[in-house]
C-alpha positions in Angstrom: 0.0 0.0 0.0 3.1 2.3 0.0 3.4 4.4 -3.2 5.4 7.5 -4.0 3.5 10.7 -3.5 4.0 14.4 -4.1 6.2 14.9 -1.0 8.4 11.9 -1.8 9.0 13.1 -5.4 9.6 16.7 -4.2 12.3 15.6 -1.8 14.1 13.4 -4.3 13.9 16.3 -6.9 15.4 18.7 -4.4 18.3 16.3 -3.9 19.1 16.1 -7.6 18.6 19.7 -8.4 20.9 20.8 -5.7 23.6 18.3 -6.7 26.6 19.2 -8.8 27.4 15.6 -9.5 27.7 14.4 -13.0 24.4 13.1 -14.4 22.2 15.2 -12.1 20.4 16.7 -15.2 19.6 13.2 -16.5 18.3 12.1 -13.1 16.0 15.2 -12.9 14.6 14.6 -16.5 14.0 10.9 -15.8 12.3 11.6 -12.5 10.1 14.3 -14.0 9.1 11.9 -16.8 8.2 9.3 -14.1 6.1 11.8 -12.2 4.2 12.7 -15.4 3.3 9.1 -15.9 2.3 8.4 -12.3 -1.6 8.2 -12.2 -1.5 9.0 -8.4 -0.1 12.5 -9.1 -2.8 15.0 -10.1 -2.3 17.7 -12.7 -2.4 20.4 -9.9 0.3 18.5 -8.0 2.4 18.2 -11.1 2.2 22.0 -11.8 3.3 22.7 -8.2 6.2 20.3 -8.5 7.3 22.0 -11.7 6.9 25.4 -10.2 8.9 24.7 -7.0 12.1 23.5 -8.6 14.8 25.1 -10.6 16.5 22.9 -13.1 20.1 21.9 -12.1 23.0 23.8 -13.4 25.1 22.4 -16.2 28.8 22.4 -16.7 30.4 24.6 -19.4 30.9 21.7 -21.8 27.2 20.9 -21.8 26.4 24.0 -23.8 25.8 24.0 -27.5 28.9 25.2 -29.4 30.2 25.8 -32.9 33.2 24.1 -34.6 35.6 25.5 -31.9 35.4 23.4 -28.7 35.1 25.9 -25.8 37.2 25.4 -22.8 35.7 24.4 -19.4 37.6 27.4 -18.0 36.3 29.9 -20.5 36.0 33.1 -18.4 33.4 34.7 -20.7 31.1 31.7 -20.5 31.6 31.5 -16.8 30.5 35.1 -16.5 27.4 34.5 -18.5 26.5 31.5 -16.4 26.9 33.5 -13.2 24.7 36.3 -14.5 22.2 33.8 -15.9 21.7 31.9 -12.6 21.8 35.1 -10.6 18.8 36.4 -12.5 16.9 33.1 -12.1 17.4 33.0 -8.4 15.4 36.2 -8.0 12.2 34.2 -8.9 10.6 37.4 -10.2 9.3 38.5 -13.6 12.2 40.9 -13.8 14.7 38.1 -13.1 13.1 35.9 -15.8 13.0 38.8 -18.3 16.7 39.5 -17.6 17.6 35.8 -18.0 15.7 35.7 -21.3 17.5 38.8 -22.6 20.8 37.3 -21.7 19.9 34.2 -23.7 19.2 36.3 -26.8 22.3 38.3 -26.2 24.3 35.1 -26.3 22.5 34.0 -29.4 23.2 37.3 -31.2 26.9 37.1 -30.3 27.1 33.6 -31.6 25.4 34.6 -34.9 27.9 37.5 -35.3 30.9 35.2 -34.7 31.8 37.1 -31.5 31.4 34.0 -29.4 31.8 30.3 -30.4 29.1 29.0 -28.1 25.4 29.4 -27.8 22.7 28.5 -25.3 21.0 25.1 -25.8 17.5 23.9 -25.2 18.3 23.2 -21.6 18.9 26.9 -20.9 15.7 27.9 -22.7 13.8 25.3 -20.7 15.3 26.8 -17.5 14.1 30.3 -18.4 10.6 28.9 -19.4 10.5 27.2 -16.0 11.4 30.5 -14.4 8.4 32.2 -16.1 6.2 29.3 -14.9 7.4 29.9 -11.3 6.2 33.5 -11.6 2.7 32.7 -12.9 1.0 32.5 -9.5 2.9 35.3 -7.8 2.8 37.8 -10.6 0.8 40.9 -9.7 1.6 42.8 -12.9 -1.4 42.2 -15.2 0.5 43.7 -18.1 2.8 40.7 -18.1 1.8 37.2 -18.8 4.5 34.8 -17.7 2.8 31.9 -19.7 2.9 34.0 -22.8 6.5 34.8 -22.2 7.2 31.1 -21.9 5.3 30.4 -25.1 7.3 33.1 -26.9 10.5 31.1 -26.0 8.8 27.9 -27.3 8.0 29.7 -30.6 11.6 30.8 -30.8 13.2 27.4 -30.3 10.7 25.8 -32.7 11.6 28.3 -35.3 15.3 27.6 -34.8 14.7 23.9 -35.0 13.0 24.4 -38.4 16.1 26.4 -39.5 18.2 23.3 -38.7 19.6 24.3 -35.3 19.5 20.8 -33.7 20.6 21.8 -30.2 17.6 24.2 -29.9 15.0 21.7 -30.8 12.2 21.6 -28.2 12.1 18.4 -26.2 9.4 16.8 -24.1 10.2 19.0 -21.1 9.9 22.2 -23.2 6.3 21.5 -24.1 5.4 20.2 -20.6 6.7 23.4 -18.9 4.8 25.6 -21.3 1.6 23.5 -21.0 1.6 23.5 -17.2 2.4 27.2 -17.1 -0.8 28.0 -19.0 -2.7 25.6 -16.7 -1.7 27.9 -13.8 -2.6 31.1 -15.6 -5.6 33.1 -14.6 -6.1 34.6 -18.1 -9.6 33.9 -19.5 -8.0 32.5 -22.7 -5.7 30.2 -20.7 -7.7 27.0 -21.5 -7.4 27.6 -25.2 -3.7 28.3 -24.9 -3.2 25.1 -22.9 -5.0 23.0 -25.5 -3.0 24.7 -28.2 0.3 23.7 -26.6 -1.0 20.2 -26.2 -1.8 20.0 -29.9 1.7 21.4 -30.8 3.2 18.7 -28.6 1.1 16.1 -30.4 2.4 17.3 -33.8 6.0 17.4 -32.6 5.7 13.8 -31.2 5.1 12.6 -34.7 8.6 13.7 -35.8 10.4 13.1 -32.5 9.9 9.8 -30.7 11.5 11.2 -27.6 8.5 13.6 -27.2 5.6 11.7 -25.5 2.1 13.2 -25.1 1.5 11.6 -21.7 -1.8 10.9 -19.9 -0.8 13.8 -17.6 -0.6 16.2 -20.5 -4.1 15.3 -21.7 -5.4 15.4 -18.1 -4.0 18.9 -17.5 -5.5 20.3 -20.7 -8.9 18.8 -19.9 -8.8 20.0 -16.3 -8.1 23.6 -17.4 -11.4 23.7 -19.3 -13.2 23.6 -15.9 -12.4 27.4 -15.7 -14.8 28.0 -18.7 -18.2 27.0 -17.4 -19.8 27.7 -20.8 -17.4 26.1 -23.4 -15.6 23.8 -20.9 -17.7 20.7 -21.0 -17.9 20.4 -24.8 -14.1 21.1 -25.3 -13.2 18.7 -22.4 -15.4 16.0 -23.8 -13.9 16.3 -27.3 -10.4 16.1 -25.8 -11.4 13.0 -23.8 -12.8 11.3 -27.0 -9.7 12.2 -29.0 -7.4 11.0 -26.2 -9.2 7.7 -26.1 -9.2 7.3 -29.9 -5.4 8.0 -30.1 -4.8 5.4 -27.4 -6.9 2.8 -29.3 -4.9 3.5 -32.4 -1.4 3.5 -30.8 -1.9 1.3 -27.7 0.8 3.4 -26.0 0.2 3.0 -22.3 2.0 6.3 -21.6 -1.0 8.1 -23.0 -3.8 5.9 -21.9 -6.9 7.4 -20.3 -7.1 6.6 -16.6 -9.5 7.2 -13.7 -7.8 10.7 -13.2 -8.9 11.5 -16.8 -12.5 10.5 -16.1 -12.6 12.3 -12.8 -11.2 15.4 -14.4 -13.8 15.4 -17.1 -16.6 14.9 -14.6 -15.3 17.8 -12.6 -15.5 20.0 -15.6 -19.1 19.1 -16.0 -19.7 19.6 -12.2 -18.3 23.2 -12.5 -20.2 24.1 -15.7 -23.4 26.2 -16.1 -25.0 23.8 -18.6 -28.6 23.0 -18.0 -27.9 19.3 -18.6 -24.4 19.1 -17.1 -25.4 16.9 -14.2 -27.3 14.4 -16.5 -24.3 14.4 -18.9 -21.8 13.8 -16.1 -23.9 10.9 -14.8 -24.2 9.5 -18.3 -20.4 9.5 -18.7 -20.0 7.7 -15.3 -22.6 5.1 -16.2 -20.9 4.4 -19.5 -17.5 3.9 -17.7 -19.2 1.5 -15.3 -20.9 -0.4 -18.2 -17.7 -0.6 -20.2 -15.8 -1.9 -17.2 -18.3 -4.5 -16.2 -18.6 -5.8 -19.8 -14.8 -6.1 -20.1 -14.5 -3.5 -22.9 -12.8 -0.9 -20.7 -10.2 -1.0 -17.9 -10.9 2.2 -16.1 -12.4 1.6 -12.7 -14.4 4.6 -11.3 -13.5 5.5 -7.7 -15.1 7.5 -4.9 -14.1 10.8 -6.6 -15.9 9.7 -9.8 -19.2 9.3 -7.9 -18.7 12.4 -5.8 -18.0 14.5 -8.8 -21.4 13.5 -10.2 -23.0 14.2 -6.9 -21.4 17.6 -6.9 -22.8 18.3 -10.4 -26.3 17.6 -9.1 -25.9 19.6 -5.9 -24.8 22.7 -7.8 -28.1 22.4 -9.8 -30.2 22.9 -6.6 -33.3 21.5 -8.2 -36.2 19.6 -6.5 -34.9 16.3 -7.9 -31.4 16.8 -6.7 -31.7 14.9 -3.3 -33.1 11.9 -5.1 -30.4 11.9 -7.8 -27.6 12.3 -5.2 -29.1 9.5 -3.1 -29.4 7.3 -6.2 -25.7 7.8 -6.9 -24.9 6.8 -3.3 -26.8 3.6 -3.8 -24.9 3.0 -7.1 -21.6 3.4 -5.2 -22.7 0.8 -2.7 -23.9 -1.6 -5.4 -20.8 -1.2 -7.5 -18.5 -1.7 -4.5 -20.3 -4.9 -3.5 -20.7 -6.4 -7.0 -17.1 -5.8 -8.0 -15.8 -6.5 -4.5 -14.0 -3.2 -4.4 -13.8 -1.7 -0.9 -12.0 1.3 -2.2 -15.2 2.4 -3.9 -17.4 2.0 -0.9 -19.0 5.3 0.3 -17.1 7.2 3.0 -18.4 9.8 5.4 -18.1 12.6 2.9 -20.2 10.7 0.5 -23.0 10.4 3.0 -22.5 14.1 3.8 -23.2 14.9 0.2 -26.6 13.3 0.5 -27.4 15.1 3.7 
């Protein structure tokens, strides 16, 4: 019954990000990839994990360079690195802006031949992550940290099209930008989050190292709960597309799971649609039917049923008590018939009925 949780992952990440040992970067990337695939980690938890960690520093020889091999003792490169990380440690929009400006300065000097090295995708990911860290604390409404992160994504994508291999966006590049938009309070943030997801899907067709994980889909779906009008329809279409892509590819890394279902049901619960409660319950019933028939493998849990209860409670209609009580009985019946104690109603479930 012991599984890694957010606290465990957070502690291990801290250990690697603070380490100067060789291979720390690889350990961080591998661990972040593992976290993204863990069905026990919610999209909100993942965003918090991304936001609370700076990516580890690299040695001088890790940077992209031209034909001339730069020395590990290059004083100019060392100065750039010191300024770069000094800006990032501020954890402010000014610090992220300064770090981004420094990247472009290094790029310009490389293009002019003044320097024989240039920043690589790792450095751009680090600045994008800095922008993400500013998203929740930013009070300047004239600045959108997520838009700044997306601007950097646009830049590296353009460079990759121009043939600059070391600036090609990787899996982490898209994930940072996606989760940044998922934290944004802008009204158009759900559309931006879905757009980044679709860009990642297209890039994954050309680069097998880029994987559109279940967590990526779940995050984009979850963001639509902030749009009570368009949210249910957009979230449902994403869910259908996610499921179809999994059927076509059978890639378990992108398989819909109970978190996906619960996220979709939560979007319906928070919507203003007149039939949102009925539609949420219909989705739950289809998941149950599919599981019992052997067609599906997703097992609804307590949260699945409570999300539907919440959808009905928000309606505040005369039939609400009966529908909520009916869902409670369905929980009990499903738990008994499938012999799953983990789906049995808890005290909160009975509180919903009361």
